[in-house]
C-alpha positions as CSV (number, residue, x, y, z in Angstrom):
1,X,147.0,-144.4,54.6
2,X,143.9,-143.6,56.6
3,X,140.4,-144.2,55.4
4,X,139.6,-140.5,55.0
5,X,142.4,-139.8,53.0
6,X,141.6,-143.0,50.6
7,X,138.4,-141.6,50.6
8,X,139.4,-138.1,49.3
9,X,141.6,-139.8,46.6
10,X,138.7,-142.1,45.1
11,X,136.4,-138.8,45.0
12,X,139.2,-136.7,43.3
13,X,139.5,-139.7,40.6
14,X,136.0,-139.9,39.8
15,X,135.7,-136.1,39.6
16,X,138.4,-136.3,37.0
17,X,137.0,-139.4,35.2
18,X,133.7,-137.4,34.8
19,X,135.4,-134.2,33.7
20,X,137.7,-136.3,31.3
21,X,134.5,-138.0,29.9
22,X,132.9,-135.0,29.4
23,X,135.6,-133.1,27.7
24,X,135.9,-136.5,25.2
25,X,132.3,-136.2,24.6
26,X,132.5,-132.8,23.5
27,X,135.8,-132.8,21.4
28,X,133.4,-135.8,19.8
29,X,130.5,-133.5,19.3
30,X,132.4,-130.9,18.2
31,X,134.5,-133.3,15.2
32,X,131.2,-134.5,14.3
33,X,129.6,-131.0,13.5
34,X,132.8,-130.0,11.6
35,X,133.0,-133.0,9.7
36,X,129.5,-132.8,9.1
37,X,129.7,-128.9,7.6
38,X,132.8,-129.7,5.8
39,X,130.4,-132.1,3.7
40,X,127.6,-129.4,3.0
41,X,127.8,-127.4,0.0
42,X,127.8,-123.9,0.1
43,X,124.8,-121.9,-0.7
44,X,124.4,-121.0,-4.2
45,X,124.3,-117.4,-5.2
46,X,121.2,-116.3,-7.2
47,X,122.1,-114.2,-10.1
48,X,120.1,-112.8,-13.4
49,X,121.4,-113.7,-16.9
50,X,121.2,-112.9,-20.6
51,X,122.8,-114.1,-23.8
52,X,124.7,-111.9,-25.9
53,X,123.5,-111.1,-29.1
54,X,125.0,-110.4,-32.7
55,X,123.2,-107.3,-34.0
56,X,123.6,-105.2,-36.9
57,X,123.8,-101.3,-35.9
58,X,124.0,-98.7,-38.5
59,X,127.0,-96.5,-38.0
60,X,125.8,-93.2,-36.3
61,X,127.1,-89.8,-35.5
62,X,125.6,-88.4,-31.8
63,X,125.1,-85.1,-31.1
64,X,122.7,-82.8,-28.8
65,X,121.5,-79.9,-29.9
66,X,118.7,-76.8,-30.1
67,X,115.7,-76.1,-32.6
68,X,115.8,-72.9,-34.2
69,X,112.6,-71.2,-35.9
70,X,113.2,-71.0,-39.8
71,X,112.3,-67.6,-39.7
72,X,112.0,-65.5,-36.2
73,X,111.8,-61.8,-35.1
74,X,110.9,-59.8,-32.7
75,X,108.1,-57.2,-34.1
76,X,109.1,-53.7,-33.6
77,X,107.4,-50.4,-34.8
78,X,109.6,-47.9,-36.6
79,X,108.5,-44.9,-35.9
80,X,106.6,-43.3,-32.9
81,X,102.9,-43.7,-32.5
82,X,99.9,-44.2,-30.8
83,X,98.1,-47.9,-31.1
84,X,94.7,-47.4,-32.6
85,X,94.5,-51.2,-33.4
86,X,95.7,-54.7,-32.3
87,X,94.7,-57.2,-34.7
88,X,96.3,-60.4,-33.7
89,X,95.6,-62.9,-30.6
90,X,98.4,-64.0,-28.8
91,X,99.7,-67.1,-29.8
92,X,97.5,-67.4,-32.9
93,X,99.3,-68.4,-36.6
94,X,99.1,-65.3,-39.1
95,X,99.4,-65.3,-42.3
96,X,102.4,-63.0,-44.3
97,X,100.9,-59.3,-44.8
98,X,98.3,-60.0,-42.3
99,X,97.7,-56.8,-40.3
100,X,99.0,-56.8,-36.6
101,X,99.1,-53.4,-35.2
102,X,97.6,-50.3,-36.5
103,X,99.3,-46.9,-35.2
104,X,97.3,-43.7,-35.4
105,X,98.0,-42.4,-39.0
106,X,95.1,-39.7,-38.7
107,X,97.2,-36.6,-39.5
108,X,99.4,-38.3,-42.0
109,X,96.1,-39.5,-43.9
110,X,94.8,-35.6,-43.8
111,X,98.7,-34.3,-45.5
112,X,98.2,-37.5,-48.0
113,X,95.0,-36.0,-49.5
114,X,96.6,-32.5,-49.5
115,X,99.5,-33.8,-51.2
116,X,97.3,-36.1,-53.5
117,X,95.0,-32.6,-54.4
118,X,98.8,-31.0,-55.1
119,X,99.9,-34.0,-56.8
120,X,96.9,-34.0,-59.4
121,X,96.9,-30.3,-59.8
122,X,100.6,-30.7,-60.7
123,X,99.9,-33.3,-63.5
124,X,97.0,-31.4,-64.9
125,X,99.6,-28.1,-65.1
126,X,102.5,-29.8,-66.6
127,X,100.1,-31.7,-69.5
128,X,98.8,-27.9,-70.1
129,X,102.6,-27.2,-70.3
130,X,103.1,-29.9,-72.5
131,X,100.5,-29.1,-75.0
132,X,101.4,-25.2,-75.3
133,X,105.2,-26.4,-75.9
134,X,103.9,-28.5,-78.8
135,X,102.4,-25.4,-80.0
136,X,105.7,-23.0,-79.3
137,X,103.6,-20.5,-77.2
138,X,105.2,-20.9,-73.7
139,X,109.0,-21.3,-73.0
140,X,111.1,-24.5,-72.1
141,X,111.5,-23.3,-68.8
142,X,108.0,-23.2,-68.0
143,X,107.6,-26.6,-69.4
144,X,110.9,-27.7,-67.2
145,X,108.9,-26.0,-64.2
146,X,105.9,-27.9,-64.6
147,X,107.9,-31.5,-65.0
148,X,109.3,-30.4,-61.4
149,X,106.4,-29.3,-59.8
150,X,104.7,-32.8,-60.7
151,X,107.9,-35.2,-59.8
152,X,107.8,-32.7,-56.4
153,X,104.3,-33.4,-55.4
154,X,104.5,-36.9,-56.5
155,X,107.1,-37.6,-54.3
156,X,105.6,-35.7,-51.3
157,X,102.7,-37.9,-51.4
158,X,104.6,-41.4,-51.8
159,X,106.8,-40.5,-48.8
160,X,103.5,-40.1,-46.7
161,X,102.0,-43.5,-47.9
162,X,105.3,-44.7,-47.2
163,X,105.2,-43.3,-43.2
164,X,101.5,-44.5,-43.5
165,X,103.2,-48.2,-44.6
166,X,105.5,-48.1,-41.5
167,X,102.7,-47.4,-39.1
168,X,100.7,-50.1,-40.4
169,X,102.6,-53.3,-39.2
170,X,102.1,-56.3,-40.7
171,X,103.8,-60.2,-40.5
172,X,106.8,-60.3,-42.9
173,X,106.2,-64.2,-43.3
174,X,103.5,-66.8,-41.9
175,X,104.1,-67.9,-38.5
176,X,102.8,-67.9,-34.7
177,X,102.8,-65.0,-32.8
178,X,103.8,-65.1,-28.8
179,X,102.7,-62.7,-26.1
180,X,101.9,-59.3,-26.9
181,X,103.9,-56.9,-25.1
182,X,101.6,-53.6,-25.7
183,X,98.2,-52.5,-25.2
184,X,95.7,-50.6,-27.1
185,X,96.3,-47.1,-26.8
186,X,99.7,-47.4,-25.7
187,X,102.1,-44.7,-26.9
188,X,105.3,-46.3,-28.8
189,X,108.6,-45.0,-29.1
190,X,110.4,-46.6,-32.4
191,X,112.0,-50.0,-31.6
192,X,109.1,-50.9,-29.0
193,X,109.3,-54.9,-28.7
194,X,105.5,-55.6,-29.9
195,X,105.4,-59.8,-30.0
196,X,107.6,-62.3,-31.2
197,X,107.0,-64.0,-34.6
198,X,107.9,-67.7,-35.4
199,X,107.8,-69.7,-38.3
200,X,107.1,-73.4,-36.9
201,X,107.5,-75.3,-40.2
202,X,110.1,-76.1,-41.1
203,X,112.3,-75.9,-38.0
204,X,116.1,-75.9,-37.9
205,X,118.1,-78.5,-35.5
206,X,121.4,-76.9,-34.8
207,X,124.5,-78.9,-33.7
208,X,127.9,-79.6,-33.4
209,X,130.4,-82.2,-34.4
210,X,134.2,-82.6,-34.0
211,X,136.6,-81.6,-36.9
212,X,137.5,-85.1,-37.7
213,X,133.9,-86.4,-38.2
214,X,133.7,-83.5,-41.3
215,X,134.9,-86.1,-43.5
216,X,131.4,-88.1,-42.9
217,X,129.5,-85.4,-43.7
218,X,127.1,-84.6,-46.7
219,X,124.0,-82.2,-47.5
220,X,121.2,-84.3,-47.7
221,X,122.1,-87.0,-45.1
222,X,119.0,-88.6,-43.1
223,X,119.0,-87.5,-39.3
224,X,116.9,-89.4,-36.5
225,X,115.9,-86.5,-33.4
226,X,114.6,-87.4,-30.0
227,X,113.1,-85.1,-27.7
228,X,112.5,-85.6,-23.8
229,X,109.1,-83.9,-24.5
230,X,108.0,-87.2,-26.8
231,X,109.4,-90.5,-25.3
232,X,109.9,-92.9,-28.0
233,X,109.1,-90.5,-30.9
234,X,111.9,-90.3,-33.4
235,X,111.7,-87.0,-35.6
236,X,113.4,-87.4,-39.1
237,X,115.4,-84.7,-40.8
238,X,117.9,-84.2,-43.2
239,X,121.2,-82.2,-43.2
240,X,121.0,-79.2,-45.4
241,X,123.6,-76.9,-44.4
242,X,127.6,-77.6,-42.6
243,X,129.2,-74.2,-41.8
244,X,132.7,-73.9,-43.9
245,X,134.7,-72.6,-40.7
246,X,135.4,-75.2,-37.8
247,X,135.3,-73.0,-34.6
248,X,138.8,-72.1,-33.4
249,X,138.0,-72.6,-30.0
250,X,136.5,-76.1,-29.5
251,X,137.4,-77.6,-32.7
252,X,133.9,-78.2,-33.4
253,X,132.0,-77.8,-36.5
254,X,128.2,-76.4,-36.7
255,X,126.1,-78.4,-38.8
256,X,122.0,-77.7,-39.4
257,X,119.4,-79.9,-40.2
258,X,115.9,-79.0,-41.3
259,X,112.9,-80.8,-39.6
260,X,109.2,-81.1,-40.9
261,X,106.8,-79.9,-38.1
262,X,103.4,-79.3,-39.6
263,X,102.2,-80.4,-36.1
264,X,103.8,-77.6,-34.4
265,X,105.2,-80.1,-31.6
266,X,108.4,-79.1,-31.6
267,X,108.9,-75.5,-30.7
268,X,112.2,-73.6,-31.0
269,X,114.8,-73.5,-28.1
270,X,113.8,-77.2,-27.6
271,X,116.8,-79.3,-26.4
272,X,117.3,-82.6,-28.1
273,X,119.3,-85.6,-28.7
274,X,120.4,-86.3,-32.5
275,X,122.0,-89.1,-34.3
276,X,123.3,-88.7,-38.3
277,X,122.7,-91.9,-40.1
278,X,125.8,-92.7,-42.0
279,X,125.6,-95.5,-45.0
280,X,127.9,-98.2,-43.4
281,X,126.7,-101.1,-40.9
282,X,128.3,-103.1,-38.4
283,X,127.7,-106.3,-37.0
284,X,128.7,-106.2,-33.3
285,X,127.9,-108.4,-30.4
286,X,125.7,-106.4,-27.6
287,X,124.6,-106.6,-24.3
288,X,122.7,-104.7,-21.7
289,X,124.5,-102.0,-19.8
290,X,123.7,-103.8,-16.3
291,X,126.2,-106.7,-17.4
292,X,129.3,-104.6,-17.4
293,X,131.0,-104.2,-14.4
294,X,133.1,-101.0,-14.6
295,X,136.6,-101.0,-12.6
296,X,139.6,-98.6,-12.8
297,X,141.6,-101.5,-14.1
298,X,139.4,-102.4,-16.5
299,X,135.7,-103.3,-17.1
300,X,134.5,-107.1,-17.0
301,X,131.6,-109.5,-17.0
302,X,130.9,-112.6,-15.5
303,X,130.3,-115.4,-18.1
304,X,128.3,-118.2,-16.7
305,X,129.4,-121.8,-17.7
306,X,127.9,-124.9,-17.2
307,X,130.5,-127.5,-15.6
308,X,128.0,-130.6,-16.2
309,X,125.5,-131.8,-13.7
310,X,125.8,-133.1,-9.7
311,X,124.6,-136.2,-8.0
312,X,120.9,-135.0,-7.7
313,X,120.7,-134.4,-11.6
314,X,121.1,-130.3,-11.4
315,X,123.5,-128.5,-13.7
316,X,126.5,-127.2,-11.9
317,X,126.8,-123.8,-13.1
318,X,130.0,-121.1,-12.2
319,X,131.4,-118.0,-13.4
320,X,134.2,-116.8,-15.1
321,X,135.3,-113.2,-14.5
322,X,136.2,-111.8,-18.1
323,X,137.9,-108.6,-18.6
324,X,136.2,-106.7,-22.1
325,X,136.6,-104.2,-24.7
326,X,133.8,-101.6,-25.3
327,X,132.4,-100.0,-28.0
328,X,129.8,-97.3,-28.9
329,X,126.4,-97.4,-26.1
330,X,122.9,-97.0,-27.8
331,X,120.1,-97.1,-25.1
332,X,120.3,-99.7,-22.6
333,X,122.8,-101.7,-24.6
334,X,126.7,-101.8,-25.3
335,X,128.6,-103.1,-28.1
336,X,131.4,-105.7,-27.1
337,X,134.4,-105.4,-29.1
338,X,136.3,-108.2,-27.4
339,X,135.9,-110.6,-24.7
340,X,132.4,-111.9,-25.4
341,X,130.8,-114.1,-28.0
342,X,127.4,-114.3,-29.5
343,X,125.5,-117.1,-27.5
344,X,127.7,-116.1,-24.2
345,X,125.3,-116.5,-21.1
346,X,126.4,-113.3,-19.1
347,X,125.4,-111.9,-15.7
348,X,122.9,-108.8,-15.6
349,X,122.3,-108.6,-12.0
350,X,124.0,-109.6,-8.8
351,X,127.6,-109.2,-9.8
352,X,128.7,-107.5,-6.7
353,X,128.2,-111.2,-4.7
354,X,130.1,-113.0,-7.2
355,X,134.2,-114.1,-7.6
356,X,135.9,-115.9,-10.4
357,X,134.7,-119.5,-10.0
358,X,131.6,-118.8,-7.7
359,X,128.9,-121.3,-8.3
360,X,125.5,-119.8,-9.1
361,X,121.9,-119.7,-9.8
362,X,119.7,-118.3,-12.4
363,X,116.2,-116.4,-11.8
364,X,115.7,-114.6,-15.0
365,X,112.0,-113.9,-13.6
366,X,112.8,-110.0,-14.2
367,X,113.2,-109.2,-17.2
368,X,116.4,-106.7,-17.3
369,X,116.1,-103.3,-19.8
370,X,117.4,-103.8,-23.0
371,X,116.3,-101.4,-25.3
372,X,118.0,-99.3,-28.4
373,X,115.5,-96.1,-27.5
374,X,114.4,-97.0,-23.6
375,X,111.6,-94.7,-22.5
376,X,112.1,-92.8,-18.9
377,X,110.1,-93.8,-16.1
378,X,107.1,-92.2,-15.3
379,X,107.0,-90.1,-18.5
């Protein structure tokens, strides 16, 4: 073998040894990294939690409905006439019998004066005829004629008084007026809308309940009503009427409650939610709605379990996915009929990052909403 060939062989062998050493070093380095990573624990998932509580819930029937005035009409005129006086202000309270609008009755008043004079004369003539008949100096026919004329003239005067009364439009009940729809001097045809009049205290609240709830309803039951316009305020009332007939199309029963409204905060037409308070109470385990994971295959929660402590003395917390049976809902709370016991620690935020058996770390610095009557934000 020539010297050149030997040098080439040694050169190739040296390169091979260098490459092999580098490859061996890389392999050892990768194995060391893998071994180190295998010894590291996966990062803990940070979640919020709360304890399931046991509460006493009064049984209720929930419904929605609207307020209606105990008395409410649109005031109209029965007879034609020109407006000579408007005695009310828009949106003002009025008392029963108070004058609202006066139509022109000048002609009727003149005719009434003439009719009253005729009635007075007819009464005088009748009295004379009665005196003469008592002395038998006139006939019975003359007395009958006097009586008929007296009744006829009195009826004519009464008819004119009725016309004047119909053109003098008064409040039929105590209430509050709406926005007036007429102007002074305007000629009104019969049936023209003048103003709305609503009696605001008390108010009726009309609502529907399914027919299966009819056995739970009685007149005098207490109801609690909440209105979006007054967050956090509960208006109390009682059931005063139950429709004797169930609606054929919906199979619902119309119920009416009465609510006092001295301060007139409530108005007819307002939409509101209502709870009929039943006498029975239930002891239930409750959770915030945020604790429930709603799924097509079943609702579930993640229950936090303590598995002891690690080498550093920190508690080892893992979650167990638990399917639950839910009951009624009130505000931010929901009743759990099966699956959770009072005192169980349940995850309320961060469920999307979890699976059964995940290790977690609790962070409850942010308080979760859990109110029976939550207030809407920015209200």
